[in-house]
Structures are given as structure tokens and as C-alpha cells.
N, C-alpha and C positions, 0 to 999 in steps of 0.2 A: 678411902671411899672408892667404890667400884665405878669405873668409867670416868674418874676425875683426871684432869690433866694438871700439869704443874702450874698453869695459870689460874686454877680454881674454877674452871668451867666444866660442867658435866657434859660428857660427849655421848652418854647413853641416850639413844634416840627416843626412848619412851619418857624421858624426863625433860626433853627440850620443849619449851613453850613456843610453838610455831606462830602463834597469833601475837606475840610480843607481850609486854607488860600490860596487865588488865588496867582499865581506867579506874581511878580511885572512885569511891562512892562520892556522891555530891558533897563538895566542900562548901564552907560558908560563903565563899566568893561566888560560886555558881548559884547558890540559893538567893543571895542578895541581888545578883544581876537579874535573875528570873523575876523576883519581886519588883524590881525597879522598872521592868518592862510592862508590868500590869498597868491598866488604866483605872483611874478613879474619877469621880466627879468633883470639880472644884466648887468654891462658894458661889460662882455664877452659873452653875449647872453645866459647865463645859467639861467634856471628857479630855483629860490630860494624863500623860504617863506619870507614874510616881516620881521618876527622875526629874521631870519638869516641875512637879509640885515642890520637890525639895529645893531645886534651883530657885524657884520663885520665893520660897520661904527664906532661903539664905540671903538673897538680895534684899528682901524686906527687912530682915534683921540688921543687915549692914547699913541700910539706909536709915534705920531708926537709931543708929549709934552703937550697935553691938560691935565692939572693937575686935573681938575674936572672929566674928563672922567677916568683918572687913579684912582682917589679915589673911584669913583663909581664902577669900576671893582674890586678893592681890597675888597670893602665892600661886593660885590656880590659873588665873588669867594672864598675868605678866611673867610668872615664874619667879622663883626665889632669886634675890639679887646675889651675884657672885661675890664672894668674900675675898678681898685681896689681903695679902700678908706682906708687910714691909719688913725687910731685913737690912740692917745696917752692917755691911761687911767691910766698911772702910777702916774700922779700927780692929783689925784681926789681932788675935793674941799671938804675937811673935815671940819665939823662944830666944832667950839670951844665951848665945852659944859661948860667950866669953868665959864662962865658968868651967868649960870642958878643956881637957888637955888635948894636944894634937893627936895622941894615940886614941883617945876616946872619940874624937871627931871622925877619925878614920874608921873606927868600928861602927859608928852610927851610919856613916856613908855606905859601908858595906851592907849593913842590915837593910838600909833603905833600897839599895840596888837589888838585893835578893828578894825583897818583898814585892818589887815591881816586875820581876821576871817570872 
């Protein structure tokens, strides 16, 4: 490739994008955020954002006994609980070295020493 360096970058000035990487077309997240910022009229005739309407609906569902909505609220408000893992290391699997000869133990010790250096 003409103008390419060994790092894979093109050094030909006419091929360099001086403005940087172009912004992606609107992704779903951008569209959802824009829609959430729009305002609607609630049942009482009050103007609220769609995000507020969703929050009110979620709380209403949780208060009426919807367990999924309740779990979602707990995860969002309090954060998911940390999971602890208990490991019992008191009963480690110890190797019985009595079956090895003195020469084999020397070889094992040498291998162990080499592996640590």
C-alpha cells in the first residue's frame, strides 16, 4: 500500500482524516434519550417528561405488587447487593511425599526452584 508505514497507518496526507472519526448516525440510545426528554400530558392534565411518566408508572406497578418492578427499583435505587464468596482453605489438598524417593524429591525441588526464577 502506498504511503503505509509498518504500524498500519497511512501517512499519505490526502488520506488522513483531519477531523477525526465521524460521529455515528443516531444510535438507539440517542433516540431513546431524546424521546425521554419530550413532554406529555399526564392523567391530571399536568405536563411531565416521559422519563417522569415512566418512573411514576414503575413505582405504581411496584406498589401494586409487581415483583419484577419492585426488584428493578431496588436495584436502581439501592444498587445490587454485593455477592460474597466463602472459600474454605483450611483443608488444602496436601501432597503425600512419602511415596517419592530421595532422588525424585531432589528433582521436584529443582523443578520448583527453576519455575520460581
